[in-house]
C-alpha positions, -999 to 999 in steps of 0.1 A, spaced: 20 -105 -148 -7 -131 -155 -39 -128 -135 -55 -159 -121 -91 -163 -112 -102 -188 -85 -127 -215 -94 -155 -197 -74 -150 -165 -93 -147 -183 -126 -183 -195 -126 -195 -160 -120 -171 -147 -146 -185 -170 -174 -221 -161 -166 -210 -125 -168 -193 -129 -202 -223 -147 -216 -245 -117 -208 -221 -93 -224 -211 -113 -255 -240 -100 -277 -234 -63 -269 -231 -40 -299 -215 -7 -290 -221 24 -310 -189 42 -298 -152 37 -303 -129 19 -280 -111 52 -273 -144 66 -259 -157 36 -239 -124 20 -229 -135 -14 -243 -147 -30 -275 -173 -57 -282 -146 -83 -288 -132 -77 -253 -163 -93 -239 -164 -125 -258 -142 -147 -236 -128 -149 -201 -93 -145 -214 -101 -113 -232 -119 -97 -202 -88 -106 -180 -66 -90 -206 -89 -60 -206 -85 -57 -169 -48 -60 -170 -45 -33 -197 -68 -11 -177 -46 -16 -146 -15 -5 -166 -32 24 -182 -43 39 -149 -12 29 -129 -31 8 -104 -11 -9 -77 -27 -36 -54 -11 -47 -21 -19 -84 -26 -34 -110 -50 -65 -111 -28 -69 -74 -32 -65 -76 -69 -91 -104 -71 -115 -82 -51 -109 -53 -74 -113 -75 -105 -147 -86 -92 -158 -50 -88 -143 -42 -122 -165 -69 -138 -196 -57 -120 -190 -22 -131 -182 -33 -167 -216 -51 -167 -234 -20 -156 -215 2 -182 -223 -22 -210 -259 -28 -200 -265 10 -197 -249 17 -231 -273 -8 -247 -303 10 -232 -296 47 -234 -291 68 -265 -282 104 -255 -252 97 -234 -227 68 -228 -206 54 -201 -169 43 -202 -142 24 -183 -125 53 -165 -100 53 -136 -129 46 -111 -138 12 -125 -123 -7 -96 -143 12 -70 -177 1 -58 -203 28 -61 -204 33 -23 -166 36 -22 -168 62 -50 -194 83 -33 -176 82 1 -143 93 -16 -154 119 -42 -186 136 -31 -182 164 -6 -214 185 -4 -228 173 29 -265 172 37 -262 188 71 -247 219 53 -274 223 27 -293 251 47 -275 283 38 -262 307 63 -286 332 78 -266 361 67 -283 384 42 -272 382 6 -278 407 -22 -310 406 -42 -308 386 -75 -291 411 -98 -300 395 -131 -338 396 -125 -344 420 -153 -318 407 -177 -336 404 -211 -311 396 -239 -307 359 -231 -285 343 -258 -294 309 -273 -261 295 -261 -230 305 -242 -198 288 -233 -175 306 -209 -146 284 -218 -146 300 -252 -147 334 -236 -116 327 -216 -132 327 -182 -126 291 -172 -93 276 -160 -83 240 -170 -101 212 -152 -87 204 -118 -87 172 -97 -99 171 -61 -86 136 -56 -98 115 -27 -108 146 -7 -144 157 -3 -134 193 -13 -158 197 -43 -173 228 -26 -140 245 -27 -135 238 -64 -170 250 -72 -164 282 -53 -130 289 -69 -143 282 -104 -170 309 -100 -145 334 -85 -120 328 -113 -148 334 -138 -161 367 -125 -125 379 -119 -117 373 -156 -149 389 -168 -142 420 -147 -104 423 -151 -96 404 -183 -71 382 -164 -77 345 -160 -60 336 -127 -60 301 -112 -68 305 -75 -62 283 -44 -88 257 -33 -63 246 -7 -66 280 11 -103 275 15 -98 239 28 -72 250 53 -86 283 64 -124 284 59 -131 262 89 -158 282 108 -186 264 89 -170 243 62 -152 210 70 -123 207 46 -121 173 30 -153 163 48 -176 187 29 -187 222 27 -210 248 12 -202 274 -15 -220 303 1 -199 299 33 -168 300 11 -179 331 -7 -185 348 26 -150 337 38 -133 352 7 -150 385 13 -140 387 50 -105 374 46 -96 399 18 -93 374 -11 -77 342 -23 -41 336 -31 -31 322 -65 -30 285 -69 7 285 -76 14 304 -43 -9 281 -23 -10 248 -42 -34 219 -37 -22 189 -16 -53 167 -18 -56 168 20 -62 192 48 -33 213 58 -24 242 82 -39 276 74 -13 300 60 -34 329 48 -6 355 55 17 343 28 40 369 13 24 376 -20 19 407 -42 -18 405 -44 -49 383 -39 -82 381 -58 -113 390 -39 -150 396 -45 -175 423 -34 -204 400 -26 -224 369 -36 -259 362 -46 -283 332 -47 -302 322 -78 -339 317 -70 -345 280 -64 -361 258 -90 -363 286 -115 -347 277 -148 -352 311 -163 -333 328 -135 -306 301 -136 -300 308 -173 -300 346 -168 -272 342 -142 -253 317 -163 -255 340 -194 -236 366 -174 -210 345 -156 -200 310 -144 -219 300 -113 -216 275 -85 -241 247 -84 -249 218 -60 -262 187 -77 -272 151 -70 -242 131 -83 -250 99 -64 -263 80 -94 -241 52 -106 -240 65 -141 -222 96 -129 -193 76 -119 -187 63 -154 -201 91 -175 -180 94 -207 -200 117 -230 -232 129 -245 -261 148 -230 -268 132 -196 -305 126 -191 -302 96 -167 -320 90 -135 -310 110 -104 -326 128 -76 -325 160 -56 -304 149 -26 -276 174 -31 -242 159 -25 -217 174 -50 -205 209 -58 -197 218 -94 -196 249 -116 -220 256 -145 -200 273 -173 -225 275 -202 -255 261 -220 -265 251 -255 -285 227 -276 -276 196 -297 -299 174 -317 -329 190 -301 -316 185 -265 -310 215 -243 -282 212 -219 -261 229 -192 -223 226 -194 -210 216 -160 -173 217 -150 -165 189 -126 -134 185 -103 -126 148 -110 -98 155 -135 -97 158 -173 -100 120 -178 -135 119 -165 -165 127 -188 -159 150 -217 -124 161 -207 -137 169 -172 -171 182 -182 -206 168 -183 -235 182 -204 -267 178 -183 -301 180 -199 -323 209 -190 -360 216 -194 -369 184 -177 -403 175 -165 -390 166 -130 -403 191 -104 -369 202 -90 -348 201 -122 -324 175 -135 -302 162 -106 -312 191 -84 -296 215 -109 -318 244 -101 -323 238 -64 -291 256 -52 -270 279 -73 -250 309 -63 -225 333 -78 -199 359 -66 -201 395 -75 -171 418 -82 -171 455 -86 -154 469 -117 
């Protein structure tokens, strides 16, 4: 259907288009979600929005709601285009989150809560990779068969569960040779002593729960429902996957971080509150962000491209975000706490052979 813009919005719209009209993009439409010619007239930007709505199956309750989302879409498009003109190592694109304000996005998709940052006072094992010496130049646990396909937490602040499960899936494959998708939903429903389901959690708490409960069910046996449910940890299954312990990587120590990552995928807490994270589409991310940890992810490798060293990070926002669900984050930064808090809090499960 045609989309009409009120006169008040139209004046803002034409100012916006005039700012974007001279943009020259270095990336293809398929990567960014828009092309330079889409920004040259009001009609073309409206068509861009309408095609984006269809592509991402967006449904709005009213015309007023659609107008509101269109204004947010335009503001996000301006940020994306302005950023793409300024940065060179990464780029942003019009993804499924383009009709959400940044505050809305943070409230819906980040789930590593500040009040949970201090780890439990239970003892954990000493860092086992301290004396590891044969550090490879690069590693990618996806290529080694230790990473399941990217998952989608949806509008539930359960990133901590996805981070935990990714690390457990990884060490289980390394030890047993079997890559088994495990249940995040079980953690959300059952690990409630310290973690808060869709309202945030901490990976160390989840590792401790898995040890005490006797393991996690397979994902197919305890599927994800994108909301909190009732704990059913006694399901009739043949087996569960467990761990023997968990360890913390020394904070703000890149050398220790790489030693651990060279041996297995690890859980990491990062600062994903920067606006560029919402629309990251590809490249080595070296944008601005801080050390206020608010998102749980999994580090699954590291490497170098065009002189830039990076960490491969598996997110839980679905395969349409970033590089098919992943982000490459620059390392060896001059910032005191590492890029986006990357080295401030990392941990990994252990599993006896």
